[in-house]
N, C-alpha and C positions, 0 to 999 in steps of 0.2 A: 440513409445512414449519415450522421454528421462526420465531417473530416476531423482529424486530430487538432488542426489549427482552430476550427470552429468550436470544438469542445473546450480548448484552452482559453479562447476568448470568453466563453460563457463562465468558465471557472474563475477567470480573472475578475470579471464583473461581480460575481458573488463574493469573492474574497475581499475585494476592495470596499464594497459597501457593507460587509459584515453580516449579510443575511442571504438566504436563498428562498425563492418562491416555489411552493409546492402546489400543484394543481390537481383537483379531484372533483369530479361531477360538477364542472363549470364553476367551481369555487376556488379561491386562492387562499393558501395558508402560508405563513411566514416562519421559516426556521431561522431563529436568531443564533448565529454562531457563538460557541462558548469561548469565553476569555481564557487566556493562558492560566490565570489563577484558578478559575473554576475547573478547568481541565486537569490541572495538577492535583486539585482537591479530590478528584475521582479516585486517585490511587489510595488516598487515605480512607475514603468511603469503602472501597473494595476490601481493603485490609480489615477494617472494622467488621464488615459483614462476614468475612472469612472466619474471624475469631469468634463471632457470635454463633456461627454455624457449628464450629468445633465444640463450643461450650454446650450447645444444645444436643450434641451426640451424633451429628452428621460426620461421616468418615471423610478423611482427606483422600486425594488421588492416590497417594502412596499406599495408604491402608487398603483401599479398594483393589488396587493392582496386586498387592501381596495376597489378599484373600482369593482373587481370581486365579493366581498361580497355585494356591493350595488346592483348589477344586479342579484344576486342570483346564480352565477356560483361557488362561494366558500363560506365558512362560518368560523366563529371563531372555531366552534366545529371541523371542518375538519382540521384546522390548528393545533389545540391541539392534535388531533388524530395522525396527521402526525409526530408531535414532539415525542409523546409517542411511536409510532411504530418504529421510527428511533432508539430510545434508546433501545427498546426491541430487535430489529434485531442486533444491535451492541453487546448487551450483549450475545445473542445467538452465534454470531460469536466468541466472546472471549471464551465462554465456550467450543465451538466446537474445538478450537485450543488447548485446554488443555486435551481433551479426547484422550486416547491411544487405546482403544478398538474399532475395526472397526465396530463390530455389534452394539455397543452402539452409535457410530456416526451415523449410518444409521437410527436407531430408533429416535435419536434426530433430525436429519434433517427432517424426516417424520413428527415429531410432531410440527415442527416450520414452515412447508410449508404454512399453512393458514395465519400466521402472516406475513411472508415474502411477500406472494402474495397480501395481503391487503395493505401493505406498498407500494409495487410497483405500485398498482393501484392508490392510493392517490397521490403518488409522481409524477406519470405521468400526472395526472390532474393538479397538482400544477406547474409542469414544463411548461405546455402549457400556463399558465398565465404569468410566469416570463421569458419565453424564449427570449423576446425582451426587457428585462429590461436593465438599465444602467450597472448593475453588470454583466449580461450575455455577453453584448457587450465587456466590459472590459476584461472579462475572455477569450473570443474568441481571442481578440487581444494579450493577454498574451500568449495563446497557440501558435499563429502564430509566435510571437517573440521568443518563445522557440526553434522553428525549424529554423527560418531565421538565416542564418549565422552559422549554426551548422553542415550542411551536405555538404560534398565536394566530388569531383570526384577523388581527389588525397590524398595521405597520408601526404603530406606537408601542407595540408589545405590551398591551394592557389586558387583552382578552384572550386567555389561553383556550386551547381546544377543549371540547367536552369529552367525557369518557367514552361515549358511544362513537365518537369520531376517531378515537385514539388508535385503534387497530390498523386500519388502512393507512392512515396518515403516518403512523410510526414506520410502516414498511417503506413508504415513499421517502421518509426522512433518512432511514438507514441506507437506502440506495444513494441518496444525495451525499451522505457522509462518506460512503465508500468512494464515490467519484472525487470528492474533495480531498480525501486522504491519498488518492492514487498518486504515486510518485511521479510518473511521467506526465500526468495531467498538470501537476503543480510546476514541474520543471518547464513545460511549454508555456504555461501561464506567466511564469516569472521572467521569461525571455520575450514576451510580447512587446512589440516596439514601443508603444506609449508608456507602459509601466517601466520597462528596463531603462529607457532613456531617462526617466525621472529618477530612477534608482541610482544611475551613474552620477548624476549631479548631486545627489543627496547621500552618496555612499558612506561618508564619514559619520553620518547620523541618520541611518535609514528609517528608524522608527518614527522620525518626524513626518514621514510621508503620510502616516495615519493620524498624526496629531494625538497620539496616545502614549501611555507609559507601559512598562512591561506587564503590569497586573491587568490592564484593560485591553491590551491588544489581543485579537483572537488567535487561536492556535493555528489557523490557516494563514493568517497574515504573517505570523512568525515564520512559518515554513516557507512562504513565498519570498520573504526577505533572505532567508538562509540560502535558498537555491539561487537567487539572483546574485548573492555574494560569491558563491562558488563559481558560477559562470563568469562573473566579472574577473575574478582572480585568474581563471584559466586564460581568458583573453589577454590579460595584462602580463602574465608571467610565463606563458608557453610560446616559444617561437615557432613560426612557420606551421601554424595549424591549417590543414587543407580547407579550401573554400567550402567543400561539401559538408564539412563538420561545423564550421562557424554559422552555417545557415540552418542548422538543425539543433535545437536546444538539447534534446536527449543525447544525440551523438556527441555534442560538445561536453555535456556533463560526464559521459562515459570515457571521453578521450584522455589518453595518457600517452605522451610522446615515447615512453619506454615500453608501452604495451603493444605487442604485435597485432593483437586483435583490434586495436583502435586505428590502425593504419589502413589506408585505402587499398593498397596493393599487396598486403601480406596474407589476406585470407586465401585459402586454397580455391582454385578455380574448379569449375565443373569437370574439366578433363582429369584433374588430379583425383577428384572424388570417384569418378567413374573407374579410374585405374585401380583404386583401392577396392572398389566393389568387385572388379574383375578378379582380383587376387584372393580376396577373402570370401566373396559371395555375399557380403553385406557390409554396411558402414555402421560402425558403433559410435556411441557418444564420445568415447575416448579419441576417436579419429578427428572429431571436430573440436574437441577441447584442447588437443595437443598443439 
């Protein structure tokens, strides 16, 4: 298994050069990263496909959910529960990202298993209702558009992949896109020594690092610059950041001098958690979020 730093270095290389190499059956394929302009154009493409679907008689998510309520497969109570659980799961994930103690993380993950499982159950039922909605159709077409014209057999990006190769290569490409869009991967890549040092010297006009303009810079290059800028501002503007924070890009990104969860010595120790366990019989997510 690759370390986080190793993954970050690989991500940085891909982002800097503007393409990723995909390997399948001893062959190399090249995924050309989409430009900011092309990526922003996908929103327009998705909206057009949504409107076309509605005109052709395909129901919207709202209409499908309303029909499911009428026949008793769904309810307003379930819709509200799904919304509340989604908020809770996202809050749990944010809290988890701020935790440094591995034992505390394990306890927290265990305490939130029930909430996560219930959310996944309800969301799965909801997805069955909206899977063939106008929104879902438009999103699938957007995903296909994301890949079409982006994967080639050559580094000059002149020879696109053939249709019979598209299935497996598309899966590899979506996996790569997921890694490239991963927030923590990009944060670590943006703080890599060689890139961050160059960014500091060029911080007043960082886009010059890629010798491109806004329309041609890739979406991942844009995100890399944005994260580097946030990290640099924290280093410049926050006094007395602990050493263990400045050495870790994700910790630095999450660090807030006024946030107790960001400080080294303010998280509850194992003895405190054990005491709560003794009194309550269990530890809840609220104990760790408070």
